[in-house]
TINU-222980 format. One record per atom (N, C-alpha, C, O): x, y, z. Coordinates in steps of 0.05 Angstrom, whole numbers, plus 32768, in hexadecimal, padded with zeros to 4 digits. Layout:
XYZ...
% end
This chain:
86E5898F854086F889A0854386F989AE8522870689C3851F86EE89A4851086EC89A984F686DA89BE84F686DE89D384EB86C289B8850486AA89C9850286AA89E8850C869C89FB850786C489E1852086CD89FE852D86DC8A10851E86DB8A28851D86EA89FF851286FC8A0E84FC86F48A1184E387028A1C84D386DD8A0784DB86C88A1A84C186C08A3084D086C48A4584C586B68A2F84E686A48A4884F086B68A5B84F586AF8A7284F486D28A5584FD86E58A6B850386E78A7B84EC86E68A9384EE86EB8A6B84CE86EF8A7784BE86D88A8A84AB86DE8A9C849B86BB8A8084B286AE8A8D84AF86A28AA784B886918AB584AD86B18AAC84D486AA8AC684E686CB8ACD84E886D28AD584FE86DE8ACC84D686F78AD884D686F28AF384DF86FC8AFC84F386DF8B0284CD86DC8B2484D786D78B2384F386EA8B2D84FF86C88B1D84FE86C08B1A851C86DB8B15852C86DD8B22854186EF8B03852587018AF5853687178B16853687268B1D854987148B23851D87248B3A852587298B4D8533873F8B58853887158B51853A870D8B63855587018B55856B86F28B5F857B87098B3F856B87028B33858587158B25859687118B1585A8872E8B2E858C87448B2985A4874A8B3585C087598B2C85D187398B4F85C1873A8B5785DB871F8B5285E087138B6785E587148B4285E086FC8B4185EA86EE8B38860186D68B34860587048B35861387018B2F862F86FF8B51863F86EA8B578649870F8B5D863E87108B79864586FF8B8B863486FE8BA3863A86F18B81862086E18B91861586C18B97862686B98B85863586B28BAD862286958BA9862286828B938617867B8B9B860186798B7F861B866D8B708612865B8B7785F8865D8B6A85E386498B8C85FB863F8B9185E686468B9D85D3863B8B9985BE865A8BAF85D6866A8BB885C386708BA785AA866B8BB08594867D8B8985B086808B7885A386768B5F859F867E8B4D8591865F8B6385B1864F8B4485A886318B4D85A1861C8B4285A986348B68858D861F8B67858486078B4C857585EF8B47857686218B3F8568860C8B28855886068B11856A85FA8AFD8562860F8B12858586018AFF859085E78AF7859585D98B0C859685D48ADE859A85C28AE685A085B78AF785B185C58B0285C2859F8AFB85B185948B0685C985958AFD85E3859C8B0C85F6858F8AE385E6858F8AD985FC85AE8AD8860985B38ADE862185C38ACE85F085D88AD0860385E48AEA860685F98AEB861485DC8AFF85FC85E28B1F860585DB8B1F861C85EC8B24862E85C08B1A862385B78B18864585C68B07865085D28B13866385CC8AEF864E85DB8AE5865E85F78AEB866A85FD8AE38681860B8AFC8656861E8B098656861E8B21866D862C8B248680860A8B2E8665860A8B48867B860A8B41869986128B5286A886028B2986A286058B2686C1861E8B1386C1862F8B1486D2861D8B0286AB86348AE986B586548AF886B2866A8AF086BB864F8B0F86A3866F8B1C86A086788B2586BB86908B2A86C0865E8B2886D286678B3486EE86658B1D86FF86748B1B871386558B0B86F886548AFD870B86688ADE8709866C8AD0871D86708AD886F686888AC386F186998AD486DA86968AD086C286A78AE186E486B68AF586D186D48ADD86C486E18ADC86AF86D58AD486D286EB8ABD86C086E38AAA86AC86F28AA2869A86C68AA386AF86B68A9186A086BB8AA0868086C48A96866B86B08ABB868686AC8AC9867686C48AD2866286C28AD5864A86DA8AD6867186F48AE0865F86FF8AC5865887138AC7864A86F68AA7865D86FB8A8D865386E88A8F863A86F08A83862686D58A9A863886C08A92862286C98AAC860D86C08AAD85F686DA8ABF861686E28AD0860886F98ACB85F686FF8AD785E187038ABA8601871D8AB185EF871E8A9885E787328A8985E687028A9185E186FD8A7485D086EE8A7A85B886E18A8F85B686EF8A64859F86E98A62858B86C78A6C858D86BE8A7C857D86B88A6285A0869F8A6C85A0869C8A88859D868F8A92858A86A68A9285AC86A48AB185AC86A18AC0858E86908ACF858386B68AB7858986C08AC3856D86AA8AB8855286A78AC4853D869D8AA1855A86898A90854986688A9C855686538A90855086678AB0856586548AC08573863D8AA5858386258AA2857F864C8A958592863B8A7B859C86478A8885BC865C8A8F85C686278A8785C486328A9185E686198A8285F986058A7585F386228A88860F860F8A77862685F78A69861385F98A52860985DF8A7F860F85C78A72860885C98A5385F485BB8A3F85F685E18A5A85DF85D98A4685CF85E08A2E85D385D88A1B85C585F38A2B85EC86028A0D85F585EF89FF860585EB89E6860685E08A1B861785D98A13863385B38A15862F85A58A13864385AF8A16862485938A178610858489F9861F859289E5861F856C89F98629856189E9862B853D89EC862185308A00861D853489CC861F851B89CB861B850989CD8638851689C5864C84EC89D8863E84E389DB865084DF89BA866184DC89B6867984E189A9864F84DE898A865184FB8981865A84FA896D8668850E898886568523897D865B852A897686758529898886858532895D867F85338957869D8546896486AD8547896286C685588974869D8568898686B5856589A486AA857789B686A9855289A686A4854D89C58699853389D386B5852189CA86C3854489F386B185328A0386C485378A1C86B685478A2286A485218A2B86C6851D8A4986BA852F8A5186C485368A4586D885408A6A86BB854C8A7C86B985488A9486B9855E8A9686AE85418AA986BB85338ABF86AE852A8AC686A0852E8ADB869385188AB086A085018AB68689850A8A9F867684F98A9D866485238A89867285278A7B865B85288A63867185258A63868A852D8A49865A85318A32866B85508A26866085568A238649855B8A23867085788A1E867285828A04867B857389F8868A859789F8867585A289DC868285C289E8868A85D189F6867D85C589DF86A185E389DE86AA85F789D58697860689E0868885F089B5869D85FF89A4868585FD89AB866C85E789B18662861289AA865D861289AF8643861F8994863986378991863B860D89828630860F89688621861E895986078618896785F3862C894A86008636893D85ED8619894485D4861D894B85BC8601894185E185EF894785CF85E7896185C785D6896485B685F4897685D485EA898A85D2860A899D85BD861089AA85A98611899585CA8634899685B9862C898D8599863789988586861A89798596861A89658575860C8980856A86118984855285FD8990857385ED899E855F860089B2854985FB89B98532861C89B8855D862F89C1854E864189AF853D864789B285268647899F854C8667898485498656896D8546865C895C8558864189658537863D89508531864B893D852E86498929853D865F894185188672892B850F8685891D852A86888905852F869189358539869D892C8552868C891F856586908908856E867C892C856C8663891F857B865C88FF857B865888F18590865C88F78561865088DD855D866C88D38562866E88C88578868188D28553869F88CD855E86A788C2857686B388AD857A869E88D68589869E88D385A7868988BF85B6868F88B485CB867588BD85AA865D88B185AF8669889085AC8667887F85BD8675888B8592867C887385928690886A859B86978853859686A1887C85AE86BD886F85B986B6885E85DA86A1885C85E686CD885785DF86CC885285FB86CB8864860F86C2885E862586D5887C860B86CF888F861986BC88A0862286BD88AD863686A7889F860D868B88A186148679888D8629866488918636868B88748625867C886186328688885E8652867D88518664869E886C865686A9886A8672869C8862868B86A58853869C867F887386898674886D86A8866B885786A7865F885386BD866A8840869586618821869A866C881586AC8663880186B78689882486B48691881B86CD867C881486EA867C880086F88670882686EC8661882986FD864E880F8706863B880586FA865988088720864C87E6872B866187D5871F865D87BD8723867587DA8712868887C6870B869987C18726869487CC873C86AF87AE872086C287A0873686D087BD873F86D387C3875786DA87CC872986E687E8873686D787F3874A86DC87F6876286BD87FA873786B18811874B86AD8805877086AE8811878586A887E8876A86A387D9878086BA87E7879886B287F287AD86D187E4879286E987ED87A486D6880787B086C9880487C586D8881E87A086D0883587A986BC883487C086BE883B87D786A7882787AE868D882987C08685881A87DA8674882187EB8697880187D8869587EF87F286AF87E6880286AD87DF881A86C887E787F586DE87DD87FF86EA87F6880C86F387F3882386EB880B880386F3882987FD86DF8838880A86EB884B881586CD883A880D86B6884F881086A0883B882486A08824882D868F88528824867988468835865F885A8828866388628811864588638835862C8867882E862A8883883486178890882A863F888F8845864288AB8853863888C18847862D88D18855863988C38834863388DA881B861988D88817860F88C88807860A88EE882B85E888E6882785E58901881485ED8917881D85DB8900880185CD891B87F685AE891087E385A888F987DE85A3892587DD857F891D87D8857D890F87C18567890587BE858F890987AB858F88F487A1859888D8879E859688C8878C85A688D587BB85B488C187C885AA88C287E385BA88C687F6858F88BE87E7858588C38809858D88A88814858488A4882B859C8893880985A58884881885C9887E881985D5886A882085D08890881185EB8898881285FA888787F685F0887487EA8616889487EF8624888787E18640888F87E68641889F87F98654888987DD8669888687E9867A889B87D9867E889B87C1868288AC87EA868B88C287DC86B288BD87D386C188D087CC86B788A887D486CC88A187CE86CD88A187AC86DD88AD879E86B2888D87A286A8888D878C86A288A8877986A888AE8762869888B38789868C88CD878186A588E3877986A088F5876886BC88E2878486CF88F7878386E588E4877586F888EF876B86E388D2877486FB88BE876B86EC88B3875086EA88C2873D86E3889E874F86D68893873786C988A3871A86CE88A4870286B988AA8728869E88B9871C86B388CE871586AA88D386FF86C988DF871686D088F6870A86E088F786F786EA890C86EE86E388DB86EC86F388D386DA86DE88C486C586DA88C886AD86D388B286D586BF88A386C586A688B086BF869A88AE86A986A088BC86D2868788CD86CA867088C286DC867088AA86E1865E88D086E5864488C586F9863088CA86E1863388D586CB861B88BC86EC860088B886EE85F188D386F485E388D2870885F088F286E185E6890586F085CC890986F785BB890C86E585C68908871085AB890A871D85A3892A872285B1893C872C8583892B8713857B894B871885648946872C85538934872D8568895B873A8558895D87588539896D874B853B897987368526896B8757850789738752850B898C874C850289938736851B89A2875F851E89BD8754852E89C78737853089DE872E853789B0872D854E89B4871A856C89BB871E857C89C5870E856F89B48734859489B38740859B899A873B858B8987873985B08998873885C38979873385C98978875185CB898A876185C98953875485CF894E876E85E9894F876E85F78946875C85F4895D87878619895F8792861F8946879386358949879E861B8928878F86238913878E862A890D876A863988FB8763861E891C8757861F891A873C8633893087348644892B87238630894B8740863889608734864289708741863989738757865C898587388673897B87258676895C871C867889478728867689638705867C894786F48687894986D98677894B86C6869F894886D686A5894A86B686B3893486AA86C48934869886A8891986BC86B688FE86B786AB88F88692869688FF868986C088EB868586BA88EB866A86A788D9866786A388D5864F869A88CA8677868688B5866B866B88BC8679865788AE867B867288DA8685865388E28691863488DB8680862F88DC8668862088D0869D860D88CD868E85FB88DD869585F288DF86AC85F188F3867885E8890A867E85C5890C868185BC88F8867585AF891D868B859C891C8692859689158677859188FD86748596892286628593891D8647859689038638858E88FE862185A088F5864785A688D7864185BB88D1863185BE88B9862B85CC88E7862985E588E3862285FA88DA862B85F788DF8643860888D2862A862788CA8634863D88DC8629863F88E38611864E88E4863D865D88EA86378664890A86458653891486538678891786428679892F864D8694893E863286AB89398635868C894B862286A3895E861286B88962862186CF8959861E86AB8978863B86BA8984864986D58975865786EA8980865986D2895F865E86E78946866287028953865987178956866686FC895B863D871C8961862887148983862287278993862287008989861D870389A5861686F789AF863086E289A4863886FF89BC863A86FE89C7864F86EA89E4865286F289F5864286D989EA865D86CF89FE865486D68A14866586E08A0F867B86D38A2D865E86C08A30864286D38A40863386C88A4D862186ED8A42863486FE8A3A861F87018A32860687068A3D85F186FA8A12861087008A0185FA871E89F985F3872389E685E487308A0585FF87508A0B85ED874F89EF85DC874A89D885E5875589F785C3876789DD85B2877D89D685C4877E89BF85CE878D89E585C887AD89EC85D087AD89D285E587BB89BE85E2879989D885FE879789D0860E879089B7860C87A089A78616877489AA85FF8770899085F38784898585E5877F897285D7879B898E85E887AB897A85CC87BF897385E587C8895C85E487C6897E85F587DA8986861087D58967862087C08960862B87F28953861D87ED8941862F87DC8941865087CC8931865C87E58955865587DE8952867387C38958867287BB8956868987B1895E86648797895C865D878B894186648779893B8673879C89318654878A89118657879989048677879488EE868087A78914868087AE890A869A879E891286B187A9891186C68783891986AF8774891A86CA876988FB86CF876188F286E5876E88EC86B4876488CF86B9877088BB86AE876A88A486B3878388C2869C879E88AD868F87B788B486A787CA88C1869F87B688AD86C187CD88AB86D287C1889886E387AA889186E687DA888F86F287D8888B871187DA8868870B87D9886086F487DB8852872387E3883C872487D8882B870A87E8882286FA87BD8827870887B4881686EC87B0882386D8879F881986CA87BC883E86CD87B7884186B287CA885D86B187C0887386AE87E6885986B387F1887086B487FB887F869B88118888869987E78881868787FA888D866A880488A5866C881688AC865E87F688B88683880D88D08684882488CD868B883688D6867C882D88BE86A3884188BA86A5885088AC8692886788B4868F8846889386818859888C8677886188A0865A887688A2864D884D88AA8657885188C1863C886C88CD8644887E88CE8634886F88D7865E887E88EE8666889688E0866788A888EC865C889D88C5867388B588B3867388BF88AE865388D888AD865088B388AB864288B888A3862588C688B6861188CD88CC861988C988B085FA88DE88C885F488C688DB85E688C888F385E688B388CF85DB889E88E585D28898890285EF889A891A85EB889388F6860688928901861C88A7891B861588A38931860D88BD890F861C88DB8919862188E08931860C88EF8943861288D0892F85ED88D4893C85DD88C4895885DE88CB896E85D788A3894C85EA888E895F85EA8896897285FD888D898985F888A78970861388AB897F862788C4898A862388CC899A863488D38984860F88EE8999860188E089AB85ED88E989C185E788CC89A285E388C489B485CF88AA89BC85C688A389C185AF889889BF85E3888089C185DE887889DF85D7886089E285D3888889F385D488848A0B85CD88878A0F85B388838A2485A7888F89F785A8889689FD8584887D89EF857A887C89ED8562886789E38588885589C9857A884289DD8569883D89D78552883789F38573882689FB8566880689ED857087F389E58563880C89EF858A87EE89E3859187D989F1859087C489E4859687D78A06858C87BF8A1D858587BA8A21857387AB8A34856F87C68A0D855687C18A10853E87A48A04853B879A89F2854887988A11852687798A068520878689E6850D877E89CF8512879889EC84F9879D89D884F187B289CE84F987C589DD84F887B789B6850287C789A9851587CF898A850C87CC8977851B87DA898884EE87E0896F84E587F9896A84E68809897A84DC8803894E84F6881D894C8500882E893E84E18823892E84D2884B894984DF8855894C84D18856896584BF886B896884B38845897684BC883A898B84AB883D89A084BD885289AC84B6883289AB84D3882889B584E9884089BB8503884789CF850F884889A28504886289A18520886C898385118865897884FC8880897C852888908969851788A48961853388AD894A853488A88971854588B5896F855B88B88959857088CD89508579889A89508576889289448583886F893B85888860894E858588648927858D8849891C858E883D891E85AC884A891A85C08820892385AB8817892485C78806891085C68805890285B187F3890785DD87E288FB85D987CD88F885C487C488E385BA87C3891D85BD87B4891385AB87BB890D858D87AF8902857B87D8891B858D87E38915856D87DB88F6856C87C788F1855F87E988E2857987E088CA857087C688BF857287C188AE856087B288C58586879888BA8588878588C58574877488B98567878B88DF8576877188F1856E877189008553875D89018544878A890C854D87998926853D8793892185248786890D851E879C893085138798893584FA87AF892184ED87B88915850087B8891B84DD87CA890D84C987C6891B84B187B2892884AD87DD8918849D87D58925847E87C18909847487B8890B845D87BA88F4848287AA88E18470879488DC8482878088D08479879488E4849E877C88DC84B8876F88F984BE877E890A84C7875388FE84BA874C891284CC874B890F84EC875388FC84F98741892284F587428920851187288909851C8711890F8515872C88F6852A871C88EC8537871588F08559872688F0856B86FB88F1855B86F488EB857B86EF88CB858186E288C3859386F888C1857586F488A185868710889D8585871D889B8570871A889D85A08738889985A2873F887785A18754886F85AB872F88688597873188468591873C8844857C874B883185768734885A856A8747884F8545875A88498543876388398532876988568557878B8851854E879A8839856987B28835856D8787882E8574878F88158585878887FA857E877187F28579879E87EB857F879D87D5857F879A87BE858D879287A8858687A287C785A5879787B785C2878D87C585D0879387DD85D0877487BA85E6876287C785F6877887B1860C877A8799860C878387C4861B879287B88635878687C3864B879787CA865B876D87C68651875E87C48667875987A78674875F87A2868B87508798866587458780867187628769867F877A876C867C8757875A8689876D874286978789873E868187A1873E86828772873B866B8783873186578777873A8637876487328629878E87508633878C875D861F8773875586088770873E86008767876486028753875985E28757877185D18764878685D5874B876985BF874F877A85A4872E879485A28717878F85A9873787A6859A872787BA85A9870D87BC859686FC87CE8598870C87A8858586F287A2856C86E08798858386C9879D858886F68783859686EB876885A686D2877B85BC86BA877885C086E8879085C686D4879C85DE86C687B185D686B787BC85E686C887BD85B986AD87D285AC869487C085A5867D87C985A6869A87A3859E8682878D85988671878E85B58659879485B68680878A85CB8672878E85E28666879785EF8656878F8600866D87B185E4865D87CD85EA864887DA85D6863887ED85D8864F87C885C0863A87D485A9864087F2859D86308804859A865C87F0859686628807858D866A880A856F867187F48568866C88138564866D880C854286868808853E868D87FE8529869A880E855486B88802854F86BE87E5854A86D387DC853F86A887D6855486A687B7854E86A987B8853486B787A3853286A787C3851886AD87BA850486C087C584F986C187C984E086D387CC850A86F787DF84FE870987C4850F870C87C28528871487B284FC872B87A28509873E87B2851A874287CA8519874A879F8529875B87B08534877887B0851B878987C18520877C879F8504879087A784F3879287C584E687A787D284E4877487CE84DF876C87E384D8877B87FE84EE8789881384EA877187F08505877B88138520879D8813851F87AD8826852087A087F9851B87C087F8851B87C88805850587D88817850B87C4880484EF87C6881384D987C5883084DA87D7883E84D087B2883984E487AC885884ED87C2886184F987CF887484F187C8884E851587E88860852287FC8859851488118865851587F688438504881B884984F6881B885D84DE8830886484D48804886584D48802888084CD880C889384D8881C88A184CD8802889884F7880988A78503882C88AA8506883D88BC8502882C8894850E8856888D850F8863889484F9887888A084FA8855888D84E1886C888E84CD887088B184BF887A88BA84AA886488BD84D3886E88D784C9888688DE84DE888A88F684DC889488D484EF88AC88D584F888BA88C384F788D288C584FA88AF88AA84F488C0888F84F988BD888484D888AB888B84C988D3887484D288D0885C84BA88C3884484C388C0883D84DA88B8883484A788AA881B84AB88B4880984BF88A687FC84CF88D0880884BD88DE87EC84CC88DA87FE84F288D287F0850588DF881384F688DF8818850F88C58819851488C28812852C88B1881C850C8891881D8511888787F98512887787F18523889387EA8501888987CF84FD889D87C98517889287C8852D88B087C7851688BD87BE853488B687C1854F88BA87B1856288AA87DA855088A387E28568888587CE8572887F87C58588887887CB855B885E87C1855E8868879B85638857878B856B88858793855C888687788569888D877985828889876685918897878C858988A4879285A28887878F85B58885877D85C6887687A085B2885E87A585C08849878985C1883F878085D58847878085A8883C876885A5884B875785BC8841875485D3885F874D85B58873873E85C48870873D85E2886F872885EE8870875D85F28866875F860E8850875A8617884D8753862E8833875F85FE881D875A8608881C8738860F8813873086248828872185F68829870885F488398704860B882587008618884D8701861D885A87028636884987048654884986F486678839871E8651882987258665880E870F866688078706867B88038708864F87F186F1864887FB86D4865287F586CB8668880786CA8642881586B08644881D86AC86638812869B8670882D86BA866C884086B68683882E86BA86A0882E86AB86B3881D86D4869D880D86D986B387F486D586B187EA86C386BE87E686E486A087C486EF869D87BE86D0869F87B786C686B587C286BE868687BA86A9868587B78698869C87A2868F86A487C6869586A287CC868286BD87BF868D86D387B2867E86E187BF86A386D787B786B586F0879686AD86ED878C86A28701878786B186D6876F86AF86D58760869C86DE874C869B86ED8774868686CE876F866E86D8876D866086F3875C865186FC8787866A8700878B8661871B87758670872F876B86658742876F86828729875C869A8734873A868187338730867987488732867D8721871F866C871F871A8653872C8707864887368731864F87278732863387358736863C875D872F862A876D873E864E876587468655877F8729865F878B8725865E87A387188666877B86FE8676878186F08666879A86E8867387AD86EC864B879A86D8863987A486E9863B87C286DC863787D786FE863F87C38712863C87DC870E865887E48712865787FC870A866F87DF870C868587E586EC869487F386D6868B87ED86F186AB880586D586B6881386CB86B887FA86DA86BB87E786AA86B687F6869B86BE87DE869A86E987DD868D86F687CC86A586F287ED86A9870E87E986B9871D87DF86D0872087E986AF872F87C386C6873187B686DD874787C886D5875287DD86F3874C87C18707875187CB8704874D87F2870B875C880486F8873787F186FD872A881087158719881C8718871188328726871788038734870488058756871887F88756872887E5876E87128808878F871E88028790871987E58795872C87D7878986FC87D8878A86F787BE8775870887A9877B870A8791875F871287B387518723879D8760873D8799876187458782876D874B87AF877B876187AB879587598798879D8767878587A0874187A187BE8741878D87BC8738877487CD873E876587A68727876B879F8723874B8794873A8742879E8744872D877A874B8752877C8766874587918779874087908786872C87A6877C875287B5878B874587CB878A873887DB879B873087CA876A873587E1875C872B87D18768870887DC877B86FC87BF875F870087B4876186E587A7878086E287A7878886CB879F879086F3879387A686EE87A187C886F5879787DE86F187BD87BD870587CF87CE870787E887CC86FF87F387E186F787F787B386FE880F87AC86FA881487A086DE882887A686D08800879086D687F5878686BD87EE879F86A687F287A0868E87E387AE86B687D787C5869887ED87D8869687F087E48680880287DE86AE881387EE86AF882787E28699883187F08688882C87C8869A884787C08690883B87C2866D884A87C9865A882287BC866A880F87BD8643881087D88640881187E18629881187E68650880B880586468825880F8645882D8818862F8837880F865B884C88128652886888028637887E880C8631885E87EF8630886587E88614885887FA86028866880285EF883D880486038831880A85EE8838882885EB8832883585D68844883285FF8846885385FA8868885285FE887388688601887D88368600889A883E85FF889C884B861288A28862860C88998846863188A4884D864788AA8832865A889B8825866888C6882F865588CF881B866188D98813867E88DF87FD868788D7882A868A88CE882486A688BB881D86B088BC880F86C588A1882586A48886881D86AE8882880586A0886E87F786A5889587FB868C888E87E0867C889C87CD8692889087B7869788AE87D1869D88C387B986A788BE87C386CB88B487B386DA88C387D586D188C687D886F388A887D386FE88A087BE8707889887EC86FA888487F086F9886D87DB86F2885687DA86FA887D87CA86DD886687B986CD886B87A286D68863879886EB887D879486C18882876E86CA888F876786DD888B875186E788A4877986E688AA877086F9889C876F871888A18760872B888987878716887487828733885B87658728885087558738885A8765870B884687518708885E87388715885D872F872B88698734870A887D871B870F888987138735888D86FF8743888A872C87368891872E875888798729876B887C871C87808862873487658842872B8771883A87118767882B8704877588448706874C883B86EA8748884B86D78752883F86C28752886286D6875C886B86CA8764887286C88788887786B48796887086E4878F886D86E387B5885886E587C2885586DD87D9884286F487B2882B86F387BC881486E587AC880086DF87B9881386E2879C87FC86CD878E880586B6878E87F286AA8799881486A5878B881D868E878E881C868287AE8811866C87B28826869187C38823868A87DD8807868687E487FE867387F187F9869C87D987D7869D87E687C4868687D687AE868087DF87D0867987BC87BF866287B287CF864887C087C3863287BE87EA864887CE87F6862E87D787E7863087F387E3861B87FF87E0864587FD87D0864B881C87B5863D881887AD8629882587A3864F87FF8789863987FA8786862187EE876F861C87E587A2860887EB87A585F487E787A385E787FA879485D387FC87B285F1880E87BB85E8882787A885E3883787A685CD8843879285FD883C877E85FE8849876985ED883B875F85DA8847876385F38825875285DF881A875485C1881F874285B3882A876D85B78817876D859C8819876A858A883C876785738843876D85A08848876D85988866875085A0886F874C85A48887873A85A4885E872585AC8862870C85928869870C857F885986FA8591887C86E7857D887A86D7857A886D86C68569887386D4858C885386BA8593883E86D1858A882786E58596881F86C3856C881D86CB8566880486D0857887F486E7857B87EE86BA858C87E686BB859B87D486CD85AB87D386D485B587BE86DC85B387EF86F085C387E8870D85B387E6871F85B987D7870D859F87F88726858D87EF8721858787D48737858587C9870A858287C08710857987A48718859A87918720859C877A871285AE87A1871B85C28797873685C98798874085D28784874585C487B1875685CC87BE876D85BE87A7877D85CC879B876C85A287A58775858E87978774859A8771878785988762876185A0876B875F85A98754877885C6874A878785CC8738876E85D18763878085ED875D879E85EC876187AD85FA875387A785DA877887C585C6877387CB85BF875787DC85CA874987BF85B1875187C585A6872E87C685BD871D87D885C0870D87B785CB872087B985E7871187DA85F8871787ED85FF870A87D685F9872787F1860D8733880F85FC872A882486048720880585DC8735881D85CC872D882585D48718883C85DB8716880C85D686F8880F85CE86E2882185EC86D9883185EC86C6881D85FE86E68823862486DC883C862186E8884C862D86DA884A861586FF8860861C87058877860586FD889086058701886685F386F1887D85E086E5887E85E386CA888585D086BC887685FB86BF88738602869E888B861186998897861786AD88938618868588AF8622867488B08638868288C58640868D8892864A868588998668868B889D866D86AE88A7868186B98894865486BA889A865386D588AA864986E888B2865486FC88B2862886DA88CD861B86E588DF862686F288E9861A870588EA864086E98904865086F788F9864C871A89088646872C88E28650871B88DC8653874388DC8646874C88E1864B876488D88623874288D9860A875288F38602875088F985EC8759890786118745892186098743892185F18732892B85DC873A891385F38713891885E08701891A85EE86E5890B85E786D3892E860586E1892D860F86C6894185F986B7895285EB86C2893B85F986A1894285EA868D896185F28693896B86088697896D85D78690899085DA869189A085E8867889B685F2867C899685E98667899F85F3865489A28615865C89B78622865E898C861D865F897D863486718995863D867E89A8864B867A898E8632868B89A5863686AC89BF863986A289CA864F86A789CE8625869489E6862D868789F18648867E8A068654868589D68652866789D88669865789D7867E867089E68692866D89C8867B868789C68690869989E0869486AA89EB86A886B189E4867986AF8A02867E86BD8A18868A86AF8A26869C86B88A1B867C86918A31868C86868A3386A5867E8A4886B086778A1786B1867D8A1686D486708A1686DD86968A1E86F486998A1186D386A98A1386E086B88A3486E286C58A3B86F386D58A4486D186BC8A6286CC86B78A7186E786AF8A8186F686BB8A6386E8868E8A6A86F5867C8A698714868B8A7D8722868A8A56871B86958A4F873886A08A66873786B58A79874786B28A67872886C78A79872E86DC8A95873786D28AA1874C86D88A9F871E86BC8AB7872386B68AB8873C86A58ACE8745869F8AA48748869C8AA28765868C8AA78776869D8AAD878C86948AA7877286B38AA4879386C48ABD878886DC8AC0879586F08ACA877586D98AE4876E86ED8AF5878486E98AFB878B86D28B00879287038B1787A487008B33879586F18B4787A286ED
% end
């Protein structure tokens, strides 16, 4: 974005007469464009008038960056094809954008966003490819078939491996696709247009919370819904027309102050920090796995440069954003609350759950998602557990509680424990001594978990002092509301 701003200042004279570009004759205003882009426009103004109009409203237009500058390709490029005497590529990859936006591309390349397609082949993707799907979508690139559930679902957010056919066309199972971790024919990972929608590349749109909502929503990561539930989202809806989201310079506390957006907290500039395209640089917990981990740990697993940036630094980066609107006590206390929720989820459910699932495996059918317990545990951490953690991270109480910890607890006690007990019962009755041994080990662990301080209420062994306290508070509640 900084590069775009610099370009904008250089070509300010161009922008003065470019405001009505869409309605003007192209050659009258675009005389400074390259010859190649001018030729492109002669046709594409007629064949794709909306794309031409969008480009005409962009900063690219004002900088005389046209079709050819972005889509040009070498003859040897994997996805190059000849088009009216020149070689171009349909896909504009992060490597292409880096020709002008080198800093932004490097930051994005080092982020989890650009690695999103590494989900391919994971347990999540198995759901869409096998459990939900079949091999019924047959294309030239997938002669053996591929699941339409994966193509239209997982891949559209996480990205596909784009396959180029012999004639230079792109296989329909992998294109169109603006998944943020898309694996491009030039070997680069990611899609800038996942956030910066072509061909306007509107900064206002990129800063809008709904822009993130294409992917960050739904049962397993409802950040968009959490945001709109939070005080931040409420303030945004009330004041969005006053936030100057189209401003080239957009520094919280200077250019706007009434509400933050997703971009404000995770990417945009403060008076002390520049814009960053690595959205992990202000996150102090990675809440994706069954047990949350520090972001530098997950960066190290992926070989990302963030492995050298400790979570404390990242938290300080986020606090720097928060302190534009809140004082130190408010911010510090928020993090005490957030960390406490992570600890509660870990100690009461996630760690015992993982231990129990490990012991249950020998007693289950070996096929992933071939058992009810597979679904129960998967949803407990992947859906409800994430919702609780994300809800706390963004101050969405309903998602933290009713859609989060309440559903974690309900499904732990009413779904997971009964399924484990059934496995124990069947295993101990088995003629297979290995299963008998496994069942006894699982039974011992389940007993240990349920006898622990966190769970003994469930077997009617609540600490007498705690029980008396609960009884007293219940009576006080009744007395308070008696007529």
